[in-house]
All heavy atoms as an XYZ file, in Angstrom:
834
protein
N     132.488    142.285     31.318
C     132.230    140.856     31.432
C     130.812    140.499     31.738
O     130.194    141.139     32.478
C     133.111    140.332     32.583
C     134.508    139.981     32.282
S     134.701    138.564     31.218
C     136.045    139.245     30.271
N     130.315    139.473     31.059
C     128.955    139.089     31.303
C     128.884    138.357     32.649
O     129.929    137.821     33.091
C     128.418    138.156     30.229
O     129.231    136.986     30.191
C     128.446    138.866     28.888
N     127.657    138.185     33.243
C     127.594    137.461     34.476
C     128.086    135.999     34.378
O     128.527    135.404     35.316
C     126.129    137.502     34.848
C     125.585    138.617     34.029
C     126.448    138.772     32.826
N     127.928    135.392     33.193
C     128.305    133.984     33.015
C     129.752    133.789     32.916
O     130.227    132.635     33.081
C     127.618    133.433     31.768
O     128.120    134.030     30.606
N     130.566    134.807     32.611
C     131.924    134.662     32.553
C     132.661    134.947     33.888
O     132.626    136.003     34.379
C     132.552    135.576     31.471
N     133.231    133.873     34.451
C     133.977    134.047     35.706
C     135.356    134.325     35.365
O     136.027    133.634     34.606
C     133.858    132.712     36.528
C     132.497    132.257     36.742
C     131.730    133.153     37.702
O     132.276    133.724     38.627
N     130.418    133.390     37.445
N     135.862    135.493     35.812
C     137.203    135.891     35.383
C     138.183    136.146     36.541
O     137.767    136.370     37.697
C     137.151    137.320     34.627
O     136.557    138.278     35.482
C     136.242    137.121     33.356
N     139.429    136.028     36.246
C     140.491    136.356     37.157
C     141.586    136.965     36.386
O     142.248    136.316     35.544
C     140.994    135.031     37.808
N     141.790    138.254     36.521
C     142.814    138.925     35.782
C     142.536    138.921     34.277
O     143.461    138.868     33.476
N     141.318    138.911     33.907
C     140.951    138.894     32.517
C     140.872    137.562     31.863
O     140.446    137.400     30.675
N     141.226    136.522     32.627
C     141.157    135.148     32.122
C     139.872    134.485     32.500
O     139.424    134.667     33.651
C     142.323    134.321     32.548
C     143.697    134.783     32.132
C     144.766    133.871     32.606
N     144.461    133.172     33.871
C     144.910    133.484     35.038
N     145.769    134.479     35.202
N     144.550    132.868     36.167
N     139.333    133.638     31.738
C     138.239    132.841     32.103
C     138.637    131.715     33.021
O     139.659    131.045     32.684
C     137.506    132.228     30.842
C     136.263    131.508     31.181
C     135.679    130.998     29.879
N     135.664    132.092     28.913
C     134.842    132.101     27.863
N     134.075    131.082     27.643
N     134.863    133.077     27.038
N     137.931    131.538     34.166
C     138.359    130.496     35.055
C     137.280    129.360     35.146
O     137.589    128.307     35.605
C     138.689    130.988     36.466
C     139.871    131.916     36.421
C     137.487    131.757     37.042
N     136.119    129.632     34.758
C     135.043    128.551     34.815
C     135.154    127.792     33.483
O     135.146    128.334     32.396
C     133.661    129.118     34.968
C     132.598    128.112     34.717
C     131.271    128.551     35.049
N     131.058    128.198     36.447
C     130.015    128.497     37.184
N     129.079    129.240     36.683
N     129.825    128.089     38.384
N     135.129    126.465     33.612
C     135.059    125.584     32.491
C     133.675    125.025     32.419
O     133.217    124.315     33.361
C     136.117    124.486     32.608
C     136.159    123.502     31.527
C     136.947    124.005     30.372
N     137.061    122.986     29.376
C     136.977    123.130     28.122
N     136.759    124.326     27.587
N     137.095    122.186     27.284
N     132.977    125.251     31.307
C     131.634    124.701     31.240
C     131.737    123.251     30.667
O     132.080    123.085     29.554
C     130.800    125.527     30.233
C     130.469    126.873     30.795
C     131.070    128.085     30.605
C     129.408    127.180     31.740
N     130.494    129.079     31.299
C     129.476    128.632     31.996
C     128.429    126.441     32.397
C     128.520    129.151     32.881
C     127.542    127.001     33.238
C     127.621    128.382     33.494
N     131.505    122.321     31.542
C     131.532    120.905     31.166
C     130.194    120.466     30.523
O     129.210    121.217     30.632
C     131.761    119.999     32.386
O     130.627    120.176     33.262
C     133.022    120.400     33.083
N     130.262    119.386     29.828
C     128.979    118.852     29.209
C     127.911    118.725     30.283
O     126.743    119.119     30.048
C     129.272    117.450     28.660
C     130.071    117.439     27.366
C     130.343    116.009     26.840
N     129.092    115.309     26.559
C     128.522    115.277     25.333
N     129.060    115.900     24.343
N     127.350    114.573     25.118
N     128.257    118.123     31.437
C     127.281    117.932     32.505
C     126.689    119.244     33.019
O     125.525    119.305     33.272
C     127.888    117.046     33.653
C     128.362    115.699     33.238
C     129.674    115.576     32.407
O     130.382    116.583     32.433
O     129.826    114.629     31.687
N     127.541    120.199     33.196
C     127.044    121.540     33.706
C     126.171    122.187     32.689
O     125.183    122.820     33.055
C     128.256    122.350     34.094
C     127.928    123.679     34.792
C     127.066    123.481     36.002
C     129.206    124.414     35.259
N     126.562    122.113     31.426
C     125.757    122.664     30.365
C     124.348    122.043     30.283
O     123.339    122.680     30.204
C     126.465    122.627     28.990
C     127.649    123.571     29.038
C     125.537    122.982     27.859
C     128.675    123.359     27.907
N     124.356    120.699     30.385
C     123.076    119.997     30.355
C     122.210    120.407     31.569
O     120.989    120.662     31.455
C     123.296    118.488     30.335
C     123.850    118.034     28.963
C     122.011    117.708     30.736
C     124.346    116.636     28.873
N     122.855    120.544     32.705
C     122.179    120.950     33.930
C     121.588    122.380     33.683
O     120.407    122.629     34.166
C     123.141    120.954     35.090
O     122.561    121.551     36.230
N     122.335    123.304     33.111
C     121.840    124.620     32.862
C     120.732    124.645     31.854
O     119.793    125.440     31.976
C     122.975    125.566     32.411
C     123.939    125.884     33.564
C     123.190    126.666     34.675
C     124.129    127.255     35.740
N     123.407    128.114     36.699
N     120.773    123.790     30.799
C     119.707    123.721     29.858
C     118.406    123.259     30.585
O     117.309    123.849     30.368
C     120.052    122.818     28.684
C     121.146    123.474     27.820
C     118.826    122.428     27.813
C     121.768    122.535     26.787
N     118.528    122.216     31.429
C     117.382    121.801     32.114
C     116.819    122.851     33.185
O     115.582    123.014     33.268
C     117.675    120.481     32.865
C     117.970    119.267     31.923
C     118.475    118.081     32.738
C     116.788    118.910     31.150
N     117.719    123.519     33.770
C     117.316    124.624     34.656
C     116.620    125.686     33.873
O     115.553    126.198     34.324
C     118.574    125.248     35.382
C     118.263    126.316     36.282
C     119.491    126.951     36.973
O     120.577    126.285     36.984
O     119.422    128.051     37.390
N     117.105    126.084     32.713
C     116.360    127.127     31.940
C     115.047    126.582     31.481
O     114.081    127.304     31.588
C     117.201    127.341     30.646
C     116.732    128.400     29.708
C     115.715    128.227     28.827
C     117.068    129.722     29.671
N     115.425    129.390     28.172
C     116.286    130.377     28.631
C     118.043    130.520     30.325
C     116.411    131.732     28.342
C     118.159    131.838     29.972
C     117.415    132.449     29.011
N     114.922    125.326     31.138
C     113.625    124.768     30.712
C     112.687    124.731     31.867
O     111.462    125.134     31.650
C     113.877    123.321     30.179
C     112.658    122.729     29.617
O     112.223    123.190     28.494
N     112.072    121.690     30.193
N     113.095    124.408     33.059
C     112.161    124.479     34.185
C     111.800    125.909     34.578
O     110.622    126.155     34.871
C     112.903    123.894     35.418
C     113.149    122.380     35.326
O     112.492    121.756     34.452
O     113.909    121.874     36.122
N     112.694    126.797     34.413
C     112.437    128.228     34.781
C     111.551    128.919     33.746
O     110.662    129.740     34.158
C     113.778    128.942     34.911
C     113.632    130.366     35.488
C     115.051    130.802     35.843
N     114.994    132.098     36.402
C     116.128    132.788     36.763
N     117.264    132.251     36.595
N     115.983    133.972     37.203
N     111.756    128.712     32.435
C     111.045    129.467     31.482
C     110.068    128.651     30.641
O     109.396    129.188     29.755
C     112.069    130.119     30.533
C     112.927    131.129     31.221
C     114.274    130.849     31.406
C     112.456    132.314     31.764
C     115.123    131.786     32.083
C     113.243    133.228     32.428
C     114.580    132.956     32.614
N     109.982    127.323     30.896
C     108.984    126.509     30.215
C     109.331    126.100     28.824
O     108.517    125.589     28.089
N     110.558    126.290     28.445
C     111.063    125.921     27.089
C     112.588    125.874     27.131
O     113.207    126.574     27.947
C     110.612    126.959     26.047
C     111.176    128.353     26.229
C     110.710    129.344     25.179
O     109.865    128.961     24.353
O     111.117    130.456     25.261
N     113.186    125.018     26.262
C     114.638    124.988     26.263
C     115.182    126.277     25.706
O     114.507    126.983     24.891
C     114.934    123.808     25.387
C     113.728    123.636     24.574
C     112.547    124.098     25.295
N     116.426    126.647     25.980
C     117.029    127.827     25.414
C     117.246    127.574     23.926
O     117.477    126.516     23.415
C     118.318    128.003     26.141
C     118.668    126.605     26.619
C     117.396    125.888     26.829
N     117.290    128.688     23.242
C     117.720    128.733     21.835
C     119.034    129.523     21.829
O     119.439    130.172     22.848
C     116.751    129.308     20.874
S     116.416    131.077     21.083
N     119.748    129.532     20.736
C     120.997    130.138     20.695
C     120.950    131.687     21.070
O     121.828    132.245     21.615
C     121.768    129.979     19.322
O     120.923    130.491     18.277
N     119.870    132.349     20.614
C     119.743    133.740     20.963
C     119.459    133.998     22.385
O     119.798    135.105     22.919
C     118.529    134.386     20.118
N     118.981    133.002     23.181
C     118.771    133.166     24.611
C     120.052    133.291     25.322
O     120.191    133.979     26.327
C     118.010    131.933     25.184
C     116.539    132.065     24.833
O     115.963    133.125     24.886
O     115.977    130.953     24.476
N     121.127    132.639     24.828
C     122.419    132.676     25.497
C     123.443    133.437     24.732
O     124.668    133.279     24.924
C     122.935    131.175     25.750
C     122.131    130.547     26.792
C     121.108    131.054     27.586
C     122.291    129.207     27.300
N     120.621    130.169     28.459
C     121.347    128.962     28.310
C     123.105    128.155     26.935
C     121.204    127.769     28.997
C     122.975    126.962     27.591
C     122.049    126.753     28.663
N     123.007    134.336     23.794
C     123.868    135.208     23.047
C     123.188    136.529     22.987
O     122.374    136.903     22.140
C     124.034    134.682     21.608
C     125.027    135.481     20.827
O     125.253    136.700     21.124
N     125.594    134.897     19.802
N     123.444    137.389     23.975
C     122.753    138.725     24.078
C     122.968    139.568     22.798
O     122.060    140.299     22.381
C     123.394    139.434     25.305
C     123.804    138.276     26.148
C     124.210    137.163     25.181
N     124.082    139.477     22.177
C     124.334    140.303     20.930
C     123.293    139.864     19.828
O     122.799    140.740     19.153
C     125.758    140.124     20.422
O     126.629    140.726     21.360
N     123.199    138.575     19.712
C     122.267    138.082     18.677
C     120.791    138.411     19.006
O     120.045    138.864     18.113
C     122.344    136.574     18.564
C     121.410    135.845     17.533
C     121.565    136.390     16.168
C     121.678    134.364     17.584
N     120.487    138.370     20.241
C     119.122    138.737     20.732
C     118.857    140.223     20.433
O     117.817    140.600     19.943
C     118.955    138.503     22.192
N     119.863    141.059     20.685
C     119.608    142.552     20.461
C     119.497    142.754     18.908
O     118.724    143.584     18.443
C     120.835    143.298     20.994
C     120.685    143.599     22.438
C     121.696    144.627     22.904
N     121.654    144.650     24.356
C     122.600    143.969     25.063
N     123.550    143.296     24.529
N     122.489    143.977     26.363
N     120.348    142.048     18.126
C     120.344    142.178     16.675
C     118.908    141.819     16.159
O     118.425    142.414     15.218
C     121.341    141.285     16.017
C     121.461    141.403     14.555
C     122.082    142.369     13.830
C     120.890    140.519     13.630
N     121.940    142.172     12.477
C     121.171    140.979     12.350
C     120.113    139.359     13.732
C     120.777    140.309     11.190
C     119.725    138.710     12.593
C     120.016    139.226     11.318
N     118.303    140.874     16.809
C     116.974    140.459     16.399
C     115.866    141.246     17.063
O     114.693    140.938     16.919
C     116.723    138.948     16.805
C     117.553    137.981     16.026
C     117.271    136.583     16.478
N     117.963    135.563     15.670
C     118.012    134.312     15.930
N     117.394    133.766     17.004
N     118.667    133.488     15.194
N     116.230    142.329     17.749
C     115.323    143.186     18.496
C     114.459    142.356     19.530
O     113.243    142.524     19.705
C     114.392    143.905     17.531
N     115.185    141.415     20.233
C     114.504    140.607     21.238
C     115.171    140.875     22.628
O     115.774    139.973     23.259
C     114.650    139.142     20.883
C     113.867    138.846     19.561
C     114.137    137.398     19.137
O     115.105    136.787     19.395
N     113.177    136.870     18.384
N     114.995    142.115     23.082
C     115.627    142.521     24.338
C     115.189    141.706     25.522
O     115.895    141.509     26.487
C     115.362    143.993     24.592
C     116.185    144.604     25.699
C     117.664    144.728     25.337
O     117.998    144.889     24.137
O     118.473    144.604     26.228
N     113.979    141.199     25.471
C     113.450    140.274     26.509
C     114.321    139.058     26.717
O     114.478    138.552     27.877
C     111.984    139.895     26.242
C     111.690    139.265     24.973
C     111.419    139.866     23.785
C     111.727    137.799     24.657
N     111.242    138.953     22.782
C     111.468    137.683     23.303
C     111.967    136.704     25.416
C     111.339    136.455     22.629
C     111.866    135.429     24.825
C     111.550    135.324     23.450
N     114.965    138.549     25.632
C     115.890    137.404     25.812
C     117.121    137.890     26.579
O     117.607    137.055     27.381
C     116.286    136.895     24.390
C     115.182    136.176     23.722
C     115.712    135.456     22.462
N     114.704    134.926     21.594
C     113.990    133.815     21.819
N     114.274    133.015     22.878
N     113.096    133.372     20.985
N     117.630    139.081     26.318
C     118.754    139.564     27.080
C     118.451    139.671     28.529
O     119.258    139.267     29.364
C     119.228    140.936     26.542
C     120.370    141.466     27.302
C     119.528    140.853     25.024
N     117.277    140.180     28.882
C     116.860    140.252     30.262
C     116.842    138.911     30.938
O     117.329    138.737     32.064
C     115.517    140.958     30.374
C     115.553    142.441     29.944
C     114.192    143.024     29.752
O     113.225    142.413     30.293
O     114.110    144.086     29.175
N     116.279    137.879     30.277
C     116.243    136.521     30.870
C     117.742    136.016     31.121
O     118.010    135.431     32.094
C     115.512    135.571     30.008
C     114.040    135.847     29.895
C     113.234    134.770     29.308
N     113.655    134.100     28.125
C     112.983    133.172     27.434
N     111.825    132.770     27.960
N     113.434    132.617     26.424
N     118.563    136.287     30.135
C     120.011    135.816     30.267
C     120.674    136.479     31.409
O     121.373    135.837     32.218
C     120.705    136.143     28.964
C     122.215    135.656     28.937
C     122.523    134.333     28.748
C     123.221    136.580     29.087
C     123.823    133.932     28.752
C     124.550    136.193     29.055
C     124.835    134.776     28.884
O     126.163    134.451     28.825
N     120.489    137.768     31.530
C     121.153    138.637     32.621
C     120.618    138.203     34.027
O     121.189    138.519     35.038
C     121.013    140.092     32.320
C     121.594    140.571     31.094
C     123.075    140.722     31.224
N     123.610    141.346     30.030
C     124.644    140.847     29.326
N     125.235    139.736     29.781
N     125.103    141.385     28.259
N     119.381    137.626     34.066
C     118.751    137.310     35.344
C     119.287    135.989     35.929
O     118.705    135.515     36.931
C     117.266    137.213     35.087
C     116.408    137.181     36.369
O     116.905    137.896     37.324
O     115.461    136.535     36.486
N     120.348    135.407     35.374
C     120.908    134.168     35.940
C     122.323    134.027     35.483
O     122.972    135.001     35.069
N     122.874    132.836     35.797
C     124.245    132.533     35.389
C     124.155    131.367     34.393
O     123.862    130.284     34.751
C     125.089    132.071     36.565
C     126.470    131.724     36.145
C     125.151    133.236     37.599
N     124.369    131.767     33.042
C     124.175    130.771     32.008
C     125.499    130.830     31.171
O     126.133    131.793     31.039
C     123.013    131.217     31.123
C     121.788    131.531     31.900
C     121.330    132.798     32.223
C     120.924    130.674     32.582
N     120.144    132.711     32.950
C     119.863    131.348     33.214
C     120.921    129.256     32.689
C     118.870    130.753     33.939
C     119.836    128.708     33.408
C     118.896    129.398     34.001
N     125.813    129.665     30.566
C     126.873    129.719     29.610
C     126.567    130.534     28.383
O     125.408    130.753     28.028
C     127.121    128.257     29.289
C     125.768    127.590     29.484
C     125.097    128.399     30.623
N     127.570    131.000     27.664
C     127.295    131.612     26.409
C     126.965    130.572     25.376
O     127.238    129.314     25.581
C     128.544    132.328     25.946
O     129.607    131.461     25.601
N     126.379    131.034     24.249
C     126.017    130.063     23.185
C     127.329    129.300     22.783
O     127.306    128.063     22.619
C     125.459    130.791     21.989
O     124.253    131.390     22.424
C     125.169    129.840     20.828
N     128.455    129.968     22.579
C     129.651    129.271     22.092
C     130.143    128.330     23.086
O     130.594    127.200     22.781
C     130.727    130.317     21.820
C     130.443    131.008     20.458
O     129.760    130.508     19.576
N     131.023    132.187     20.293
N     130.125    128.669     24.459
C     130.508    127.759     25.443
C     129.626    126.494     25.499
O     130.092    125.359     25.690
C     130.496    128.445     26.856
N     128.322    126.693     25.253
C     127.443    125.556     25.204
C     127.637    124.630     24.026
O     127.493    123.478     24.089
C     125.978    126.063     25.266
N     128.031    125.236     22.920
C     128.242    124.460     21.687
C     129.491    123.665     21.738
O     129.583    122.565     21.134
C     128.256    125.431     20.450
C     126.895    126.036     20.142
C     126.997    127.199     19.141
C     127.920    127.045     18.025
N     127.808    128.129     16.987
N     130.542    124.236     22.324
C     131.883    123.615     22.265
C     131.955    122.146     22.586
O     132.472    121.370     21.769
C     132.831    124.445     23.128
C     134.287    124.247     22.909
C     135.134    125.272     23.692
N     134.947    126.588     23.202
C     134.395    127.599     23.920
N     134.152    127.426     25.218
N     134.291    128.777     23.435
N     131.444    121.671     23.700
C     131.527    120.263     23.968
C     130.621    119.340     23.219
O     130.636    118.103     23.311
C     131.257    120.137     25.508
C     130.875    121.447     25.966
C     130.908    122.447     24.858
N     129.778    119.932     22.338
C     128.788    119.180     21.581
C     129.041    119.272     20.068
O     128.087    119.404     19.258
C     127.357    119.632     21.950
C     127.050    119.399     23.420
C     127.246    120.416     24.360
C     126.584    118.120     23.786
C     126.931    120.091     25.727
C     126.235    117.903     25.139
C     126.515    118.856     26.099
N     130.318    119.315     19.733
C     130.654    119.345     18.301
C     130.291    120.602     17.621
O     130.096    120.562     16.304
N     130.115    121.627     18.317
C     129.720    122.994     17.713
C     128.311    123.162     17.448
O     127.949    124.076     16.694
N     127.473    122.335     18.073
C     126.010    122.364     17.772
C     125.183    122.723     19.064
O     125.207    121.896     19.983
C     125.510    121.071     17.193
O     124.111    121.053     17.118
N     124.496    123.824     19.083
C     123.659    124.183     20.153
C     122.499    123.215     20.260
O     122.121    122.781     21.323
C     123.153    125.611     20.041
C     122.550    126.151     21.281
C     123.398    126.748     22.225
C     121.194    126.094     21.480
C     122.817    127.244     23.414
C     120.627    126.587     22.663
C     121.478    127.150     23.634
N     121.950    122.840     19.097
C     120.884    121.851     19.068
C     121.275    120.533     19.665
O     120.480    119.835     20.387
C     120.374    121.672     17.639
C     119.493    122.800     17.117
O     119.205    123.783     17.899
O     119.093    122.735     15.950
N     122.542    120.141     19.416
C     123.009    118.793     20.011
C     123.071    118.913     21.480
O     122.756    117.947     22.203
C     124.414    118.511     19.406
N     123.396    120.083     22.055
C     123.474    120.290     23.505
C     122.011    120.174     24.051
O     121.772    119.469     25.117
C     124.046    121.645     23.828
N     121.067    120.758     23.379
C     119.667    120.721     23.876
C     119.190    119.266     23.815
O     118.555    118.758     24.734
C     118.763    121.689     23.078
C     117.300    121.447     23.401
C     119.206    123.100     23.302
N     119.522    118.567     22.714
C     119.080    117.091     22.617
C     119.755    116.236     23.687
O     119.173    115.363     24.194
C     119.433    116.603     21.258
C     118.459    117.078     20.136
C     118.742    116.344     18.851
N     118.009    117.006     17.732
C     118.468    117.906     16.924
N     119.739    118.263     17.004
N     117.684    118.480     16.070
N     121.047    116.551     24.043
C     121.747    115.806     25.031
C     121.046    115.957     26.397
O     121.148    115.089     27.277
C     123.176    116.304     25.136
N     120.329    117.063     26.519
C     119.547    117.272     27.774
C     118.188    116.623     27.768
O     117.410    116.731     28.658
C     119.351    118.761     28.008
N     117.931    115.914     26.670
C     116.667    115.211     26.501
C     115.541    116.125     26.054
O     114.370    115.684     26.226
N     115.796    117.175     25.489
C     114.755    118.133     25.019
C     114.800    118.315     23.537
O     115.862    117.974     22.903
C     114.951    119.474     25.721
C     114.957    119.445     27.294
C     115.325    120.767     27.862
C     113.575    119.071     27.774
N     113.734    118.819     22.987
C     113.689    119.079     21.540
C     114.071    120.555     21.282
O     113.436    121.462     21.836
C     112.264    118.830     21.045
C     112.118    118.961     19.573
C     112.886    117.906     18.783
O     113.094    116.774     19.301
O     113.290    118.191     17.636
N     115.087    120.786     20.457
C     115.483    122.129     20.192
C     114.370    122.909     19.405
O     113.489    122.341     18.764
C     116.664    122.018     19.242
C     117.016    120.587     19.127
C     115.868    119.825     19.727
N     114.482    124.208     19.477
C     113.540    125.071     18.696
C     113.695    124.852     17.221
O     114.787    124.569     16.759
C     113.815    126.532     18.986
C     113.516    127.027     20.367
N     112.273    127.407     20.715
C     114.264    127.047     21.515
C     112.246    127.753     22.022
N     113.478    127.521     22.536
N     112.624    125.018     16.520
C     112.721    124.976     14.994
C     113.372    126.208     14.575
O     113.328    127.301     15.183
C     111.347    124.887     14.390
C     110.602    123.618     14.794
C     109.328    123.598     14.192
N     108.614    124.871     14.592
C     107.372    125.170     14.248
N     106.678    124.444     13.507
N     106.878    126.331     14.663
N     114.068    126.160     13.445
C     114.680    127.326     12.883
C     113.601    128.276     12.306
O     112.487    127.793     11.998
C     115.718    126.968     11.848
O     115.032    126.255     10.773
N     113.947    129.517     12.172
C     112.949    130.513     11.668
C     112.635    131.542     12.754
O     113.327    131.604     13.731
N     111.588    132.338     12.498
C     111.260    133.390     13.473
C     111.033    132.794     14.845
O     110.374    131.695     14.997
C     110.002    133.992     12.898
C     109.999    133.654     11.482
C     110.726    132.270     11.397
N     111.502    133.495     15.862
C     111.408    133.048     17.209
C     110.111    133.509     17.905
O     109.579    134.627     17.585
C     112.515    133.551     18.079
C     113.909    133.115     17.498
C     113.978    131.577     17.650
N     115.356    131.214     17.236
C     115.576    130.066     16.647
N     114.635    129.196     16.385
N     116.816    129.771     16.245
N     109.581    132.715     18.769
C     108.353    133.091     19.499
C     108.700    134.172     20.537
O     109.801    134.193     21.082
C     107.848    131.865     20.174
C     107.397    130.747     19.265
C     106.855    129.624     20.008
N     107.696    129.277     21.164
C     108.268    128.052     21.343
N     108.032    127.123     20.521
N     109.009    127.850     22.379
N     107.696    134.930     20.809
C     107.796    135.932     21.987
C     107.179    135.194     23.159
O     106.268    134.339     23.068
C     106.971    137.149     21.613
C     107.705    137.966     20.573
C     106.816    139.200     20.266
N     105.527    138.869     19.726
C     105.295    138.443     18.452
N     106.243    138.343     17.609
N     104.086    138.147     18.115
N     107.578    135.594     24.379
C     106.937    135.042     25.547
C     105.546    135.416     25.641
O     105.079    136.461     25.046
C     107.788    135.553     26.722
C     108.497    136.692     26.219
C     108.637    136.488     24.733
N     104.728    134.648     26.373
C     103.278    134.927     26.526
C     103.084    136.336     27.022
O     103.762    136.807     27.949
C     102.656    133.932     27.424
N     102.157    137.058     26.462
C     101.841    138.440     26.925
C     102.712    139.549     26.342
O     102.464    140.683     26.662
N     103.719    139.191     25.501
C     104.509    140.308     24.888
C     104.021    140.485     23.511
O     103.886    139.707     22.718
C     105.972    139.784     24.840
C     106.866    140.806     24.101
C     106.549    139.601     26.237
N     103.595    141.765     23.299
C     103.058    142.169     22.078
C     104.086    142.282     20.980
O     105.256    142.496     21.161
C     102.364    143.534     22.176
N     103.598    142.123     19.727
C     104.590    142.263     18.550
C     104.920    143.710     18.455
O     104.125    144.623     18.621
C     103.750    141.839     17.310
C     104.487    142.188     16.038
C     103.667    141.821     14.839
N     104.495    140.775     14.168
C     104.058    139.747     13.524
N     102.799    139.496     13.505
N     104.888    138.906     12.962
N     106.222    144.001     18.182
C     106.680    145.423     18.066
C     105.850    146.156     16.966
O     105.564    145.515     15.964
C     108.129    145.234     17.691
C     108.503    143.871     18.031
C     107.309    143.049     17.992
N     105.625    147.418     17.164
C     104.906    148.209     16.163
C     105.713    148.402     14.927
O     106.865    148.355     14.861
C     104.526    149.521     16.801
């Protein structure tokens, strides 16, 4: 189980509400200086993109999964970010954090 999934007997017990998701998006923005993108809250996608640094940031806190964040916003992660009053990332190649070199 990931840190973001609160479980009891294998069942999920935490319900990510719109308000809590917006709060977590703003917390992420304050902590990392940018709003999350879908790969930030989906470790499998981050690994597939060879962006292990995104997995490390996700594991360093308690964040909803990408799917949990999308659910109350009509299936759109960008809509969740906009609901928090932030501009979502543009589609395409993702930026690396400052000081992280391009893989060889």
